[in-house]
N, C-alpha and C positions, 0 to 999 in steps of 0.2 A: 695560469691554470692550462695544463693542457685537454686538448679534446676530450681524451675519456672522463674526464673530471668534470667539465662541462658539460656534457653529455648526460651524464650520471646527476650532477646537478637538476638540469632540464627533469630528467625523466621524473626527481624525487618530487618536485613542483608539479610534474604532471599527477604525480599519483594523489598527490596532496589535495589538489585542487578537483580530481574524480572522487576521491574518498567523504571530501564534503558537501560536494553533488549530491552523492548517494544519500548521505546522512537526512540531508535536506527532504529530498523525496521520501525517505522512511519516515521523517516525521510527518509529514503533510499527511503522508498514505494510512499510518495509525491514527485511528480514533481518540480521543483523551480516556475514553472511559476503560479502553482496551490496553493504554499504556503503561499504567501501573504492573499489569497481569504480564504482560509480556516483558518489561524488565522486571518482574519477580522470577518468572521462570529460567531468566536466563542467569538472574544470581545462583539460582539453585543448581544449576546446570552447571556454572565455573565451581560451585563448593564440592560438587561431587568428584570432578572432575581432578580437585587438590586433593582429595582423598576425605575429604569429610565423611565419618557415617554415617549422619543424620545429619537433615536441614532442616532447622525451625522457620515455621511458618510466621512472617508478621503480621500483625494486628493491622486488622482494615482499618483505615482512617475513613469517620464521617463526615461528610460535610455538614458544615455551621449553618443551622437554621438561624436565621436572623427577621 
């Protein structure tokens, strides 16, 4: 393995670890009741960028009361 290949492999590993760390911080920072809304907004944004003209809203789940 060349020096360049080894450096690229290590950089890719560092990027992966940094991304995992960042995701874990985001999971901790976002309250559970906001997580679904943020996820829904993200999906709508992706759909619009993909060229869909209209985005359907999904029905909200109601908590089970036992």
